[in-house]
Kinemage of the C-alpha trace (Angstrom):
@kinemage 1
@onewidth
@group {chain A} dominant
@subgroup {mainchain}
@vectorlist {calphas} color= white
{ca met a 1} P -0.090 -0.156 -0.194
{ca val a 2} L 1.297 3.244 -0.838
{ca val a 3} L 0.496 6.551 1.576
{ca thr a 4} L 0.159 9.819 -0.558
{ca pro a 5} L 1.828 12.324 1.740
{ca gln a 6} L -0.545 14.705 3.145
{ca thr a 7} L 0.882 16.479 6.484
{ca asn a 8} L 0.831 20.332 6.435
{ca ile a 9} L 3.437 21.781 8.522
{ca arg a 10} L 4.132 25.257 9.907
{ca leu a 11} L 6.982 26.577 12.018
{ca ile a 12} L 6.150 29.338 13.919
{ca lys a 13} L 7.555 32.332 16.158
{ca ser a 14} L 5.041 32.558 18.813
{ca pro a 15} L 4.930 34.084 21.984
{ca ile a 16} L 4.350 30.717 23.808
{ca glu a 17} L 6.820 29.422 26.106
{ca leu a 18} L 7.636 25.666 26.662
{ca asp a 19} L 7.208 26.215 30.355
{ca asn a 20} L 3.535 26.671 30.011
{ca lys a 21} L 3.293 29.775 32.637
{ca asn a 22} L 1.310 31.785 29.884
{ca gln a 23} L -0.966 30.312 27.656
{ca leu a 24} L -3.551 31.706 25.448
{ca thr a 25} L -7.270 30.846 25.195
{ca phe a 26} L -9.691 31.304 22.356
{ca ala a 27} L -13.521 31.466 21.815
{ca thr a 28} L -13.122 28.659 18.917
{ca lys a 29} L -11.253 26.472 16.811
{ca gln a 30} L -11.254 29.013 13.953
{ca ala a 31} L -10.222 31.908 16.135
{ca gln a 32} L -7.309 29.737 17.230
{ca glu a 33} L -6.125 28.469 13.953
{ca thr a 34} L -6.215 32.232 12.321
{ca tyr a 35} L -4.034 33.769 15.525
{ca phe a 36} L -1.358 30.916 14.786
{ca lys a 37} L -1.577 31.500 10.816
{ca ser a 38} L -1.147 35.134 11.656
{ca leu a 39} L 2.283 34.970 13.432
{ca pro a 40} L 5.444 35.113 11.374
{ca tyr a 41} L 6.116 31.525 9.965
{ca ile a 42} L 7.331 29.151 7.378
{ca glu a 43} L 5.056 26.277 5.634
{ca ala a 44} L 5.808 22.803 4.014
{ca asn a 45} L 3.296 20.746 2.772
{ca asp a 46} L 2.854 17.020 1.541
{ca tyr a 47} L 5.058 15.573 4.206
{ca thr a 48} L 4.585 12.030 5.404
{ca tyr a 49} L 2.487 11.330 8.267
{ca gln a 50} L 3.846 13.263 11.736
{ca arg a 51} L 4.040 11.435 14.801
{ca lys a 52} L 3.659 13.099 18.591
{ca asp a 53} L 6.317 13.764 19.891
{ca gly a 54} L 9.002 13.143 17.470
{ca phe a 55} L 10.845 14.943 15.332
{ca ile a 56} L 10.222 15.993 11.609
{ca arg a 57} L 12.989 16.308 8.643
{ca phe a 58} L 12.722 19.648 7.409
{ca asn a 59} L 14.085 20.666 4.303
{ca leu a 60} L 15.355 23.951 5.231
{ca gly a 61} L 19.402 24.317 7.050
{ca tyr a 62} L 19.753 24.578 10.374
{ca asp a 63} L 20.283 28.206 10.240
{ca asp a 64} L 17.185 28.961 8.685
{ca leu a 65} L 15.266 27.451 11.394
{ca leu a 66} L 17.191 29.066 14.960
{ca glu a 67} L 14.361 31.989 15.191
{ca tyr a 68} L 11.054 29.369 15.285
{ca asn a 69} L 9.790 27.697 18.250
{ca tyr a 70} L 6.608 26.661 17.630
{ca cys a 71} L 4.941 24.158 15.364
{ca met a 72} L 1.426 23.455 14.237
{ca tyr a 73} L 0.892 19.968 12.108
{ca gln a 74} L -2.144 18.595 10.496
{ca asn a 75} L -2.145 14.612 9.337
{ca glu a 76} L -4.669 15.652 6.435
{ca ala a 77} L -5.197 12.392 5.372
{ca tyr a 78} L -6.457 11.159 8.520
{ca ser a 79} L -8.269 14.376 10.378
{ca asn a 80} L -8.528 18.260 9.881
{ca lys a 81} L -7.367 18.617 13.377
{ca trp a 82} L -4.702 20.809 13.776
{ca phe a 83} L -1.951 19.643 16.240
{ca tyr a 84} L 0.355 22.505 18.338
{ca ala a 85} L 3.747 21.588 19.816
{ca phe a 86} L 6.760 23.249 21.126
{ca ile a 87} L 10.109 23.093 18.945
{ca thr a 88} L 12.601 21.539 21.869
{ca asp a 89} L 15.696 21.067 19.514
{ca leu a 90} L 17.211 21.314 16.199
{ca lys a 91} L 19.701 19.197 14.633
{ca met a 92} L 21.729 19.461 11.261
{ca leu a 93} L 21.071 16.333 9.570
{ca asn a 94} L 23.065 17.899 6.244
{ca asn a 95} L 23.467 21.408 4.854
{ca glu a 96} L 19.191 21.075 3.458
{ca val a 97} L 17.797 18.870 5.867
{ca thr a 98} L 17.219 19.540 9.467
{ca ala a 99} L 15.710 17.619 12.546
{ca val a 100} L 13.073 19.263 14.457
{ca tyr a 101} L 12.128 18.034 17.703
{ca ile a 102} L 8.967 18.530 18.972
{ca lys a 103} L 6.715 18.069 22.212
{ca thr a 104} L 2.865 18.419 22.248
{ca asp a 105} L 1.159 21.571 23.741
{ca val a 106} L -1.492 19.709 24.821
{ca trp a 107} L -3.220 22.768 26.056
{ca gln a 108} L -3.478 24.194 22.498
{ca thr a 109} L -3.786 20.871 21.008
{ca trp a 110} L -6.696 19.529 23.337
{ca met a 111} L -8.259 23.084 24.375
{ca phe a 112} L -11.968 22.849 22.552
{ca asp a 113} L -11.830 18.907 24.053
{ca leu a 114} L -11.733 19.236 27.618
{ca glu a 115} L -14.795 18.550 29.662
{ca phe a 116} L -14.618 20.598 32.963
{ca lys a 117} L -16.014 18.865 35.955
{ca asn a 118} L -16.898 20.138 39.372
{ca ser a 119} L -13.821 21.799 40.680
{ca phe a 120} L -13.138 22.813 44.476
{ca ile a 121} L -11.341 26.409 44.452
{ca glu a 122} L -8.909 27.099 47.335
{ca arg a 123} L -9.017 30.293 47.555
{ca glu a 124} L -9.005 33.577 45.412
{ca his a 125} L -7.794 37.361 46.033
{ca val a 126} L -10.179 40.146 45.748
{ca asn a 127} L -9.542 44.090 45.697
{ca asp a 128} L -12.141 44.941 48.266
{ca asp a 129} L -11.518 42.903 51.612
{ca thr a 130} L -14.185 44.061 53.633
{ca val a 131} L -15.071 41.297 56.835
{ca gly a 132} L -17.558 39.046 55.666
{ca leu a 133} L -18.189 40.716 51.898
{ca his a 134} L -16.961 37.493 49.997
{ca thr a 135} L -18.287 34.750 52.477
{ca ile a 136} L -20.095 32.385 50.673
{ca pro a 137} L -21.031 29.082 52.082
{ca glu a 138} L -18.929 26.188 50.561
{ca gly a 139} L -20.696 23.018 51.813
{ca leu a 140} L -17.758 22.223 54.023
{ca glu a 141} L -19.057 22.703 57.310
{ca thr a 142} L -17.392 20.321 59.880
{ca gly a 143} L -19.379 21.243 62.791
{ca asp a 144} L -18.171 23.572 66.289
{ca tyr a 145} L -14.410 24.046 66.537
{ca ile a 146} L -13.108 22.313 69.804
């Protein structure tokens, strides 16, 4: 069986860092895709199936890829879903091919597939801390203090 290469790849200059301290949220998948496509990027099409957290043999030299820190790819033959990933390393394979190592950005990739369950919020900060102003019964009463 011959597999026709149908993977689209974009290497992006993104403000998101690997430490995940500052993530972006979007109202829709379309808004997310539009935002990432608006950033500076280089694109390659018709690559073979891209696996999660592996590497991409990108047809550009090492020096040409140094400024890119993020990636989005779509295995079009299997689905229309875009996967988002951090670029963790670059290794020169030869003058015209660089191995681009990626690690999945789970927040951007699965943001619209999440189902938030009931959660307990430990505490929040407020600007007005008047005694009793922000007291809401939490259903955690344990009885009289002893």
